[in-house]
NUROBA-496389 format. One record per atom (N, C-alpha, C): residue number from 0; z, y, x; atom name; residue in one letter. Coordinates in pm, 1 decimal, always signed. Layout:
<rs>
+-----+----------+----------+----------+------+------+
!  nr !       c3 !       c2 !       c1 ! atom ! rest !
+-----+----------+----------+----------+------+------+
! NUM !        Z !        Y !        X !   CA !    A !
...
+-----+----------+----------+----------+------+------+
</rs>
This chain:
<rs>
+-----+----------+----------+----------+------+------+
!  nr !       c3 !       c2 !       c1 ! atom ! rest !
+-----+----------+----------+----------+------+------+
!   0 !  +2552.9 ! -20461.1 ! +28040.1 !    N !    M !
!   0 !  +2590.1 ! -20322.4 ! +28019.2 !   CA !    M !
!   0 !  +2512.5 ! -20235.4 ! +28121.5 !    C !    M !
!   1 !  +2475.3 ! -20122.2 ! +28073.3 !    N !    V !
!   1 !  +2407.9 ! -20022.4 ! +28157.8 !   CA !    V !
!   1 !  +2482.8 ! -19888.8 ! +28145.0 !    C !    V !
!   2 !  +2523.6 ! -19835.3 ! +28259.8 !    N !    Y !
!   2 !  +2594.0 ! -19707.1 ! +28264.6 !   CA !    Y !
!   2 !  +2490.0 ! -19594.8 ! +28286.6 !    C !    Y !
!   3 !  +2481.7 ! -19498.9 ! +28199.8 !    N !    Y !
!   3 !  +2385.7 ! -19387.9 ! +28209.2 !   CA !    Y !
!   3 !  +2461.1 ! -19256.3 ! +28238.4 !    C !    Y !
!   4 !  +2402.8 ! -19181.6 ! +28320.8 !    N !    T !
!   4 !  +2437.2 ! -19036.1 ! +28338.0 !   CA !    T !
!   4 !  +2313.7 ! -18962.6 ! +28296.0 !    C !    T !
!   5 !  +2333.0 ! -18888.1 ! +28185.7 !    N !    I !
!   5 !  +2220.1 ! -18821.4 ! +28121.1 !   CA !    I !
!   5 !  +2239.6 ! -18666.4 ! +28137.8 !    C !    I !
!   6 !  +2147.4 ! -18610.1 ! +28210.3 !    N !    Y !
!   6 !  +2147.4 ! -18459.7 ! +28226.3 !   CA !    Y !
!   6 !  +2065.6 ! -18402.7 ! +28114.4 !    C !    Y !
!   7 !  +2130.2 ! -18313.1 ! +28040.5 !    N !    I !
!   7 !  +2068.3 ! -18257.9 ! +27918.5 !   CA !    I !
!   7 !  +2048.2 ! -18113.2 ! +27926.3 !    C !    I !
!   8 !  +1926.6 ! -18068.9 ! +27889.0 !    N !    K !
!   8 !  +1891.2 ! -17928.3 ! +27885.3 !   CA !    K !
!   8 !  +1982.1 ! -17857.5 ! +27779.7 !    C !    K !
!   9 !  +2022.8 ! -17739.3 ! +27813.5 !    N !    N !
!   9 !  +2104.2 ! -17654.2 ! +27721.6 !   CA !    N !
!   9 !  +2233.7 ! -17720.3 ! +27681.6 !    C !    N !
!  10 !  +2293.7 ! -17805.8 ! +27767.6 !    N !    L !
!  10 !  +2422.4 ! -17858.4 ! +27739.8 !   CA !    L !
!  10 !  +2526.5 ! -17766.9 ! +27811.0 !    C !    L !
!  11 !  +2603.0 ! -17696.5 ! +27730.7 !    N !    Y !
!  11 !  +2693.3 ! -17596.6 ! +27787.9 !   CA !    Y !
!  11 !  +2832.5 ! -17647.4 ! +27798.8 !    C !    Y !
!  12 !  +2852.2 ! -17743.0 ! +27898.8 !    N !    N !
!  12 !  +2987.2 ! -17777.9 ! +27940.4 !   CA !    N !
!  12 !  +2994.4 ! -17758.0 ! +28088.0 !    C !    N !
!  13 !  +3097.7 ! -17797.8 ! +28151.0 !    N !    T !
!  13 !  +3113.8 ! -17762.8 ! +28291.9 !   CA !    T !
!  13 !  +3026.2 ! -17843.4 ! +28386.1 !    C !    T !
!  14 !  +2969.4 ! -17958.5 ! +28339.7 !    N !    T !
!  14 !  +2889.1 ! -18046.5 ! +28420.2 !   CA !    T !
!  14 !  +2740.2 ! -18043.6 ! +28397.3 !    C !    T !
!  15 !  +2702.9 ! -18035.0 ! +28267.7 !    N !    G !
!  15 !  +2558.8 ! -18037.7 ! +28232.6 !   CA !    G !
!  15 !  +2512.5 ! -18180.5 ! +28206.3 !    C !    G !
!  16 !  +2599.5 ! -18275.9 ! +28210.6 !    N !    Y !
!  16 !  +2558.2 ! -18414.5 ! +28181.5 !   CA !    Y !
!  16 !  +2665.9 ! -18486.0 ! +28099.5 !    C !    Y !
!  17 !  +2625.5 ! -18604.0 ! +28045.3 !    N !    I !
!  17 !  +2717.1 ! -18689.7 ! +27978.6 !   CA !    I !
!  17 !  +2705.4 ! -18828.0 ! +28038.2 !    C !    I !
!  18 !  +2813.4 ! -18902.4 ! +28033.2 !    N !    D !
!  18 !  +2815.2 ! -19043.7 ! +28078.8 !   CA !    D !
!  18 !  +2834.4 ! -19130.7 ! +27958.2 !    C !    D !
!  19 !  +2755.5 ! -19236.7 ! +27948.2 !    N !    V !
!  19 !  +2768.1 ! -19330.4 ! +27837.1 !   CA !    V !
!  19 !  +2734.2 ! -19469.8 ! +27886.1 !    C !    V !
!  20 !  +2799.4 ! -19568.9 ! +27831.9 !    N !    C !
!  20 !  +2773.6 ! -19712.0 ! +27866.2 !   CA !    C !
!  20 !  +2709.8 ! -19777.2 ! +27744.0 !    C !    C !
!  21 !  +2586.6 ! -19823.3 ! +27760.7 !    N !    L !
!  21 !  +2514.5 ! -19885.7 ! +27647.9 !   CA !    L !
!  21 !  +2497.6 ! -20033.9 ! +27677.3 !    C !    L !
!  22 !  +2463.2 ! -20109.1 ! +27573.1 !    N !    T !
!  22 !  +2455.0 ! -20254.8 ! +27587.1 !   CA !    T !
!  22 !  +2329.7 ! -20301.0 ! +27664.4 !    C !    T !
!  23 !  +2223.2 ! -20219.5 ! +27665.9 !    N !    D !
!  23 !  +2098.6 ! -20262.1 ! +27737.7 !   CA !    D !
!  23 !  +2031.3 ! -20139.2 ! +27788.4 !    C !    D !
!  24 !  +1905.6 ! -20162.0 ! +27841.3 !    N !    D !
!  24 !  +1829.5 ! -20051.7 ! +27903.0 !   CA !    D !
!  24 !  +1725.4 ! -19996.7 ! +27814.4 !    C !    D !
!  25 !  +1735.1 ! -20015.2 ! +27682.7 !    N !    Q !
!  25 !  +1636.5 ! -19967.6 ! +27592.0 !   CA !    Q !
!  25 !  +1616.8 ! -19818.8 ! +27591.8 !    C !    Q !
!  26 !  +1724.7 ! -19741.3 ! +27611.8 !    N !    L !
!  26 !  +1713.0 ! -19590.5 ! +27621.3 !   CA !    L !
!  26 !  +1624.0 ! -19555.8 ! +27741.1 !    C !    L !
!  27 !  +1638.5 ! -19620.2 ! +27850.9 !    N !    M !
!  27 !  +1554.1 ! -19587.5 ! +27969.7 !   CA !    M !
!  27 !  +1410.4 ! -19626.7 ! +27938.3 !    C !    M !
!  28 !  +1383.6 ! -19738.3 ! +27877.1 !    N !    K !
!  28 !  +1245.0 ! -19775.3 ! +27841.5 !   CA !    K !
!  28 !  +1184.0 ! -19675.4 ! +27744.7 !    C !    K !
!  29 !  +1260.3 ! -19627.5 ! +27644.9 !    N !    D !
!  29 !  +1210.3 ! -19532.1 ! +27552.3 !   CA !    D !
!  29 !  +1185.7 ! -19394.4 ! +27622.7 !    C !    D !
!  30 !  +1272.9 ! -19360.0 ! +27712.3 !    N !    Y !
!  30 !  +1253.1 ! -19230.1 ! +27783.5 !   CA !    Y !
!  30 !  +1129.5 ! -19238.9 ! +27872.6 !    C !    Y !
!  31 !  +1106.4 ! -19348.0 ! +27943.2 !    N !    L !
!  31 !   +987.1 ! -19360.7 ! +28025.5 !   CA !    L !
!  31 !   +860.2 ! -19355.2 ! +27940.5 !    C !    L !
!  32 !   +866.7 ! -19417.5 ! +27822.2 !    N !    Q !
!  32 !   +750.2 ! -19410.8 ! +27731.2 !   CA !    Q !
!  32 !   +728.8 ! -19269.7 ! +27682.8 !    C !    Q !
!  33 !   +832.7 ! -19197.1 ! +27656.5 !    N !    F !
!  33 !   +823.3 ! -19056.5 ! +27615.2 !   CA !    F !
!  33 !   +758.6 ! -18971.1 ! +27726.5 !    C !    F !
!  34 !   +798.6 ! -18995.8 ! +27853.7 !    N !    L !
!  34 !   +739.5 ! -18923.7 ! +27959.4 !   CA !    L !
!  34 !   +593.9 ! -18961.4 ! +27981.7 !    C !    L !
!  35 !   +557.4 ! -19081.3 ! +27964.2 !    N !    D !
!  35 !   +421.5 ! -19125.5 ! +27985.9 !   CA !    D !
!  35 !   +325.7 ! -19079.4 ! +27875.3 !    C !    D !
!  36 !   +360.3 ! -19103.2 ! +27746.7 !    N !    I !
!  36 !   +264.1 ! -19073.1 ! +27640.8 !   CA !    I !
!  36 !   +318.4 ! -18983.0 ! +27530.2 !    C !    I !
!  37 !   +439.8 ! -18943.1 ! +27543.2 !    N !    G !
!  37 !   +496.7 ! -18842.5 ! +27450.6 !   CA !    G !
!  37 !   +543.1 ! -18898.7 ! +27317.0 !    C !    G !
!  38 !   +562.0 ! -19028.6 ! +27303.9 !    N !    I !
!  38 !   +613.3 ! -19090.6 ! +27179.6 !   CA !    I !
!  38 !   +766.3 ! -19087.6 ! +27185.9 !    C !    I !
!  39 !   +824.0 ! -19029.9 ! +27082.8 !    N !    K !
!  39 !   +973.6 ! -19021.8 ! +27072.5 !   CA !    K !
!  39 !  +1019.2 ! -19139.3 ! +26991.3 !    C !    K !
!  40 !  +1117.1 ! -19211.3 ! +27043.5 !    N !    A !
!  40 !  +1184.3 ! -19319.1 ! +26970.2 !   CA !    A !
!  40 !  +1285.7 ! -19253.9 ! +26876.3 !    C !    A !
!  41 !  +1298.4 ! -19305.1 ! +26756.4 !    N !    H !
!  41 !  +1398.2 ! -19257.5 ! +26660.3 !   CA !    H !
!  41 !  +1484.6 ! -19374.1 ! +26629.2 !    C !    H !
!  42 !  +1579.9 ! -19404.6 ! +26716.0 !    N !    R !
!  42 !  +1669.6 ! -19520.0 ! +26693.7 !   CA !    R !
!  42 !  +1806.4 ! -19491.8 ! +26753.4 !    C !    R !
!  43 !  +1908.6 ! -19554.5 ! +26702.4 !    N !    P !
!  43 !  +2039.9 ! -19546.6 ! +26765.3 !   CA !    P !
!  43 !  +2046.2 ! -19657.2 ! +26872.5 !    C !    P !
!  44 !  +2123.1 ! -19634.0 ! +26975.4 !    N !    Y !
!  44 !  +2147.7 ! -19726.7 ! +27084.4 !   CA !    Y !
!  44 !  +2291.5 ! -19773.9 ! +27077.1 !    C !    Y !
!  45 !  +2318.0 ! -19903.7 ! +27089.3 !    N !    A !
!  45 !  +2450.8 ! -19957.8 ! +27077.3 !   CA !    A !
!  45 !  +2534.7 ! -19926.4 ! +27200.4 !    C !    A !
!  46 !  +2654.0 ! -19872.5 ! +27174.4 !    N !    I !
!  46 !  +2747.2 ! -19844.1 ! +27283.0 !   CA !    I !
!  46 !  +2819.6 ! -19975.4 ! +27318.1 !    C !    I !
!  47 !  +2835.8 ! -19997.7 ! +27445.1 !    N !    A !
!  47 !  +2906.7 ! -20120.0 ! +27487.8 !   CA !    A !
!  47 !  +3051.3 ! -20113.7 ! +27456.1 !    C !    A !
!  48 !  +3109.2 ! -20226.5 ! +27418.7 !    N !    A !
!  48 !  +3248.4 ! -20234.9 ! +27386.2 !   CA !    A !
!  48 !  +3333.9 ! -20210.1 ! +27507.4 !    C !    A !
!  49 !  +3433.1 ! -20125.6 ! +27496.4 !    N !    A !
!  49 !  +3516.3 ! -20091.5 ! +27616.2 !   CA !    A !
!  49 !  +3632.2 ! -20186.9 ! +27623.6 !    C !    A !
!  50 !  +3655.2 ! -20241.1 ! +27740.7 !    N !    G !
!  50 !  +3774.7 ! -20326.4 ! +27762.6 !   CA !    G !
!  50 !  +3778.1 ! -20445.9 ! +27672.7 !    C !    G !
!  51 !  +3893.1 ! -20462.8 ! +27611.3 !    N !    V !
!  51 !  +3911.0 ! -20577.2 ! +27527.5 !   CA !    V !
!  51 !  +3893.2 ! -20554.5 ! +27377.1 !    C !    V !
!  52 !  +3831.9 ! -20438.8 ! +27348.9 !    N !    T !
!  52 !  +3806.0 ! -20403.6 ! +27209.9 !   CA !    T !
!  52 !  +3703.6 ! -20504.4 ! +27149.5 !    C !    T !
!  53 !  +3741.4 ! -20552.7 ! +27031.7 !    N !    R !
!  53 !  +3652.6 ! -20645.8 ! +26964.8 !   CA !    R !
!  53 !  +3606.0 ! -20579.7 ! +26831.8 !    C !    R !
!  54 !  +3499.7 ! -20640.0 ! +26778.7 !    N !    G !
!  54 !  +3445.9 ! -20584.9 ! +26653.0 !   CA !    G !
!  54 !  +3324.8 ! -20504.1 ! +26674.7 !    C !    G !
!  55 !  +3288.5 ! -20427.5 ! +26577.5 !    N !    S !
!  55 !  +3163.1 ! -20345.5 ! +26588.7 !   CA !    S !
!  55 !  +3187.1 ! -20227.2 ! +26679.2 !    C !    S !
!  56 !  +3089.7 ! -20196.2 ! +26757.3 !    N !    S !
!  56 !  +3093.0 ! -20082.4 ! +26848.4 !   CA !    S !
!  56 !  +3013.4 ! -19964.6 ! +26784.8 !    C !    S !
!  57 !  +3022.5 ! -19853.4 ! +26842.1 !    N !    G !
!  57 !  +2950.0 ! -19737.5 ! +26785.8 !   CA !    G !
!  57 !  +2808.9 ! -19731.4 ! +26830.2 !    C !    G !
!  58 !  +2741.5 ! -19624.5 ! +26796.5 !    N !    S !
!  58 !  +2603.8 ! -19609.8 ! +26832.2 !   CA !    S !
!  58 !  +2585.6 ! -19467.3 ! +26894.2 !    C !    S !
!  59 !  +2479.4 ! -19453.3 ! +26969.3 !    N !    F !
!  59 !  +2454.2 ! -19329.7 ! +27044.7 !   CA !    F !
!  59 !  +2306.7 ! -19291.5 ! +27012.4 !    C !    F !
!  60 !  +2286.2 ! -19163.2 ! +26986.2 !    N !    S !
!  60 !  +2153.6 ! -19116.7 ! +26956.1 !   CA !    S !
!  60 !  +2131.3 ! -18984.5 ! +27031.3 !    C !    S !
!  61 !  +2009.3 ! -18960.9 ! +27082.6 !    N !    I !
!  61 !  +1983.0 ! -18844.6 ! +27159.0 !   CA !    I !
!  61 !  +1834.9 ! -18801.9 ! +27136.5 !    C !    I !
!  62 !  +1807.3 ! -18677.6 ! +27135.0 !    N !    N !
!  62 !  +1673.1 ! -18626.5 ! +27132.4 !   CA !    N !
!  62 !  +1610.6 ! -18639.7 ! +27270.0 !    C !    N !
!  63 !  +1508.3 ! -18721.5 ! +27285.2 !    N !    L !
!  63 !  +1451.1 ! -18749.4 ! +27415.2 !   CA !    L !
!  63 !  +1391.8 ! -18625.4 ! +27483.7 !    C !    L !
!  64 !  +1347.9 ! -18527.7 ! +27405.9 !    N !    S !
!  64 !  +1290.3 ! -18404.6 ! +27460.6 !   CA !    S !
!  64 !  +1398.8 ! -18314.0 ! +27526.5 !    C !    S !
!  65 !  +1522.3 ! -18338.6 ! +27494.7 !    N !    E !
!  65 !  +1631.0 ! -18254.7 ! +27554.2 !   CA !    E !
!  65 !  +1683.1 ! -18313.2 ! +27681.1 !    C !    E !
!  66 !  +1636.0 ! -18430.4 ! +27725.3 !    N !    I !
!  66 !  +1681.3 ! -18492.3 ! +27846.2 !   CA !    I !
!  66 !  +1607.5 ! -18435.3 ! +27966.3 !    C !    I !
!  67 !  +1683.0 ! -18391.5 ! +28069.5 !    N !    A !
!  67 !  +1621.7 ! -18338.3 ! +28191.3 !   CA !    A !
!  67 !  +1608.7 ! -18451.2 ! +28293.1 !    C !    A !
!  68 !  +1701.8 ! -18543.0 ! +28299.4 !    N !    A !
!  68 !  +1699.0 ! -18653.4 ! +28397.9 !   CA !    A !
!  68 !  +1801.6 ! -18761.8 ! +28350.9 !    C !    A !
!  69 !  +1773.9 ! -18881.1 ! +28398.3 !    N !    I !
!  69 !  +1866.0 ! -18991.9 ! +28369.2 !   CA !    I !
!  69 !  +1887.1 ! -19070.3 ! +28499.8 !    C !    I !
!  70 !  +2010.2 ! -19107.9 ! +28519.4 !    N !    T !
!  70 !  +2038.6 ! -19206.8 ! +28624.0 !   CA !    T !
!  70 !  +2108.6 ! -19328.0 ! +28561.8 !    C !    T !
!  71 !  +2081.5 ! -19446.7 ! +28612.5 !    N !    I !
!  71 !  +2140.6 ! -19566.2 ! +28550.3 !   CA !    I !
!  71 !  +2202.3 ! -19647.7 ! +28658.3 !    C !    I !
!  72 !  +2310.5 ! -19723.6 ! +28616.9 !    N !    T !
!  72 !  +2373.4 ! -19824.3 ! +28698.0 !   CA !    T !
!  72 !  +2390.5 ! -19948.4 ! +28606.8 !    C !    T !
!  73 !  +2322.4 ! -20059.0 ! +28646.3 !    N !    S !
!  73 !  +2327.5 ! -20177.3 ! +28563.9 !   CA !    S !
!  73 !  +2433.7 ! -20275.1 ! +28615.9 !    C !    S !
!  74 !  +2507.0 ! -20334.7 ! +28526.5 !    N !    T !
!  74 !  +2597.1 ! -20443.5 ! +28565.9 !   CA !    T !
!  74 !  +2550.4 ! -20570.5 ! +28504.1 !    C !    T !
!  75 !  +2561.8 ! -20674.5 ! +28577.3 !    N !    T !
!  75 !  +2523.2 ! -20804.0 ! +28520.4 !   CA !    T !
!  75 !  +2628.3 ! -20906.1 ! +28542.2 !    C !    T !
+-----+----------+----------+----------+------+------+
</rs>
């Protein structure tokens, strides 16, 4: 699991960021590729199952051009 704090341009809430826990670091890889060569990934990212929840989890999607910064914390 990878915990992301994503700072988003034009996000009008009290913090300016969202926190999400995803199953892997693919979002970070896609964001770095976007910064390097400008290719946008068009894919959903699997949200990690919370606690003892079983079954299918949800998905997360974001426009990479709207991201101002990302911080990650990986758990293994």
